[in-house]
C-alpha positions as CSV (number, residue, x, y, z in Angstrom):
1,M,-130.8,-10.4,183.0
2,L,-129.1,-11.5,186.2
3,K,-129.6,-10.1,189.6
4,A,-126.2,-10.8,191.1
5,D,-124.9,-10.4,194.7
6,L,-121.1,-10.8,194.2
7,H,-120.0,-11.1,197.8
8,V,-121.6,-13.8,200.0
9,H,-120.2,-15.9,202.8
10,T,-121.2,-19.3,204.1
11,K,-120.6,-21.4,207.2
12,Y,-117.2,-22.2,205.7
13,S,-116.0,-18.8,206.8
14,L,-114.9,-18.5,210.4
15,D,-117.2,-15.6,211.0
16,C,-120.4,-17.0,209.4
17,N,-122.8,-19.7,210.3
18,T,-125.1,-19.7,207.3
19,P,-125.8,-23.1,205.8
20,L,-125.6,-23.5,202.0
21,E,-129.2,-24.5,201.8
22,K,-130.4,-21.4,203.6
23,I,-128.5,-19.2,201.1
24,V,-130.2,-21.0,198.2
25,S,-133.6,-20.5,199.7
26,R,-133.0,-16.9,200.6
27,C,-131.8,-16.2,197.0
28,L,-134.8,-17.8,195.5
29,E,-137.1,-15.9,197.9
30,I,-135.7,-12.5,196.8
31,G,-134.9,-13.1,193.2
32,I,-131.1,-13.2,193.4
33,N,-130.1,-15.6,190.6
34,C,-126.3,-15.2,190.6
35,I,-123.9,-15.1,193.6
36,A,-120.2,-15.2,194.2
37,I,-119.4,-17.3,197.2
38,C,-116.1,-15.9,198.6
39,D,-115.4,-17.4,202.0
40,H,-112.4,-16.4,204.0
41,G,-109.4,-18.7,203.3
42,T,-111.3,-21.5,201.5
43,A,-113.1,-22.2,198.2
44,E,-114.7,-25.4,199.6
45,G,-118.1,-23.8,200.4
46,A,-118.2,-22.2,196.9
47,L,-117.5,-25.5,195.2
48,R,-120.2,-27.2,197.1
49,M,-122.7,-24.4,196.5
50,K,-122.0,-24.6,192.7
51,A,-122.9,-28.3,192.8
52,I,-126.3,-27.7,194.5
53,A,-127.6,-24.3,193.6
54,P,-130.2,-23.9,190.8
55,F,-128.7,-20.6,189.7
56,T,-125.3,-19.3,188.7
57,V,-122.5,-19.6,191.3
58,I,-119.1,-18.0,190.9
59,V,-116.4,-19.9,192.9
60,A,-114.4,-17.3,194.7
61,E,-112.3,-16.9,197.9
62,E,-111.0,-14.0,200.0
63,I,-107.4,-14.7,200.4
64,M,-105.6,-13.1,203.3
65,T,-102.1,-11.8,202.5
66,P,-99.7,-10.0,204.9
67,H,-101.1,-6.7,203.5
68,G,-104.8,-7.5,203.5
69,E,-107.3,-9.5,201.4
70,I,-107.4,-10.2,197.7
71,M,-110.3,-12.0,196.1
72,G,-109.8,-14.7,193.5
73,M,-112.9,-15.4,191.2
74,F,-113.6,-18.3,188.9
75,L,-111.4,-20.6,191.0
76,K,-111.1,-24.3,190.9
77,Q,-109.6,-24.9,194.3
78,T,-108.6,-23.2,197.6
79,I,-105.6,-20.9,197.6
80,P,-103.8,-20.8,200.9
81,S,-103.7,-17.8,203.2
82,W,-100.7,-15.6,204.1
83,L,-99.1,-15.8,200.7
84,A,-97.3,-12.7,199.5
85,V,-99.6,-10.5,197.4
86,K,-97.8,-11.3,194.1
87,E,-97.9,-15.0,194.9
88,A,-101.6,-14.9,195.6
89,I,-102.2,-13.2,192.3
90,A,-100.0,-15.8,190.5
91,Q,-102.0,-18.6,192.0
92,I,-105.3,-17.0,191.0
93,R,-103.9,-16.7,187.4
94,A,-102.6,-20.3,187.5
95,Q,-106.3,-21.4,188.0
96,G,-107.5,-19.2,185.1
97,G,-109.2,-16.9,187.7
98,L,-109.8,-13.2,187.9
99,V,-108.2,-10.8,190.5
100,C,-110.7,-8.7,192.4
101,I,-110.1,-6.3,195.3
102,P,-112.8,-6.5,197.9
103,H,-113.8,-3.5,200.1
104,P,-110.8,-1.4,199.0
105,F,-109.8,1.8,200.8
106,D,-112.1,0.8,203.7
107,R,-110.5,2.7,206.6
108,L,-112.5,0.8,209.3
109,R,-111.7,-2.7,208.1
110,R,-108.4,-4.3,209.1
111,S,-108.7,-6.9,206.4
112,A,-108.7,-4.3,203.6
113,L,-105.7,-4.4,201.3
114,N,-103.1,-1.8,201.9
115,N,-103.8,1.3,199.8
116,N,-100.2,1.6,198.6
117,I,-100.3,-2.1,197.5
118,I,-103.5,-1.5,195.6
119,E,-101.8,1.3,193.6
120,E,-98.7,-0.9,193.0
121,I,-100.7,-3.8,191.6
122,A,-103.2,-1.7,189.7
123,E,-102.2,-3.2,186.3
124,E,-102.8,-6.7,187.6
125,I,-106.4,-6.1,188.9
126,D,-109.4,-7.2,186.8
127,I,-112.2,-6.1,189.1
128,I,-112.6,-3.7,192.0
129,E,-115.5,-3.7,194.4
130,V,-117.0,-0.2,194.4
131,F,-119.8,-0.9,196.8
132,N,-119.9,-3.2,199.8
133,S,-123.0,-3.2,202.1
134,R,-120.8,-3.6,205.2
135,S,-118.5,-0.6,204.4
136,L,-119.6,2.2,206.5
137,L,-118.0,5.3,205.0
138,P,-119.4,6.6,201.7
139,Q,-116.0,8.4,201.0
140,D,-114.3,5.0,200.8
141,S,-116.7,3.7,198.2
142,A,-116.3,6.9,196.3
143,K,-112.5,6.4,196.3
144,A,-113.0,2.9,195.0
145,L,-115.2,4.2,192.2
146,A,-112.6,6.8,191.3
147,F,-109.9,4.1,191.2
148,A,-112.0,2.0,188.9
149,E,-112.5,4.9,186.5
150,K,-108.8,5.8,186.6
151,Y,-107.7,2.3,185.6
152,D,-110.8,1.4,183.5
153,L,-111.6,-1.6,185.7
154,A,-114.7,-3.7,185.9
155,R,-116.8,-2.7,188.9
156,S,-118.2,-5.3,191.4
157,A,-120.5,-4.9,194.3
158,G,-122.1,-7.1,196.9
159,S,-123.7,-7.4,200.3
160,D,-120.7,-9.1,202.0
161,A,-123.5,-11.2,203.6
162,H,-122.6,-13.2,206.7
163,T,-126.2,-13.7,207.6
164,P,-129.2,-14.8,205.4
165,G,-131.0,-11.5,205.8
166,E,-128.1,-9.5,204.4
167,I,-128.2,-11.3,201.0
168,G,-129.3,-9.0,198.2
169,R,-128.8,-5.8,200.2
170,T,-126.6,-4.9,197.3
171,Y,-126.8,-6.5,193.8
172,I,-125.9,-5.8,190.2
173,E,-128.4,-6.2,187.3
174,M,-126.3,-7.5,184.5
175,P,-126.5,-9.6,181.3
176,E,-126.0,-13.3,181.5
177,F,-122.5,-14.6,180.9
178,K,-120.8,-17.9,179.9
179,G,-117.3,-17.6,181.4
180,K,-114.8,-15.2,183.0
181,N,-114.3,-13.1,179.8
182,D,-118.0,-12.9,179.3
183,F,-118.4,-12.0,182.9
184,L,-116.1,-9.0,182.7
185,E,-118.0,-7.6,179.7
186,A,-121.3,-8.2,181.4
187,L,-120.1,-6.6,184.6
188,K,-119.1,-3.4,182.7
189,K,-122.8,-3.2,181.5
190,G,-124.2,-3.8,185.0
191,R,-126.2,-1.5,187.1
192,I,-125.5,-1.5,190.9
193,S,-128.3,-1.2,193.5
194,G,-126.5,-0.7,196.8
195,H,-127.9,-0.4,200.3
196,M,-125.9,-0.2,203.5
197,T,-126.4,-2.9,206.2
198,N,-127.0,-1.9,209.8
199,P,-123.5,-1.5,211.4
200,L,-124.6,-3.6,214.4
201,I,-124.5,-6.7,212.1
202,H,-120.7,-6.7,212.6
203,F,-121.2,-7.9,216.2
204,A,-122.9,-11.0,214.9
205,S,-119.8,-11.9,212.9
206,V,-117.5,-11.2,215.8
207,W,-119.6,-13.4,218.1
208,T,-119.7,-16.2,215.5
209,R,-115.9,-16.0,215.2
210,L,-115.4,-16.2,218.9
211,R,-117.8,-19.2,219.3
212,K,-116.1,-21.1,216.5
213,R,-112.7,-20.5,217.9
214,Q,-113.8,-21.8,221.4
215,R,-115.1,-24.9,219.7
216,G,-111.8,-25.4,218.0
């Protein structure tokens, strides 16, 4: 069985400073043996992690569109930001990837995909994140779960870790898989263990973003 945290960031995200090696050591320390690296606007960190990690790594990316973020999973290269939603989905499909909606219906997160857009593209979604450790309102997670049930979607979950200590706050116990189709079936058999992160952790991300911007 896998113990999978399907939403982890690295230093390749503007709001994260965590080196790849530190993520590997943290995962080995706490028994996480599958992660999805989904940095903002780049798949480079995920591709590098896949090359060095001694466990399963899913190459993913949070792609910013004019209406909020979409996550591509099982990618081969970076998809540019600020594409139209339909174009972002088309580029994910062109790489043979899966379409996931991260932190949906999160009313406190400006990067969450617009609720109306989520309904409009429901038939094109493969996976929806039903628990995110950084989402503060349980009602929003409940809405995501209801949406997954309505459209019979695979359910993902993750810590949304931007610091090493957050990794594994949420994980899914699921069967091993060999590729994206196997992954969807394994995900549907998974069991989520979710714990919220202290809301103050958001200040660490904001501070990191500001410092990186100052450095250019």
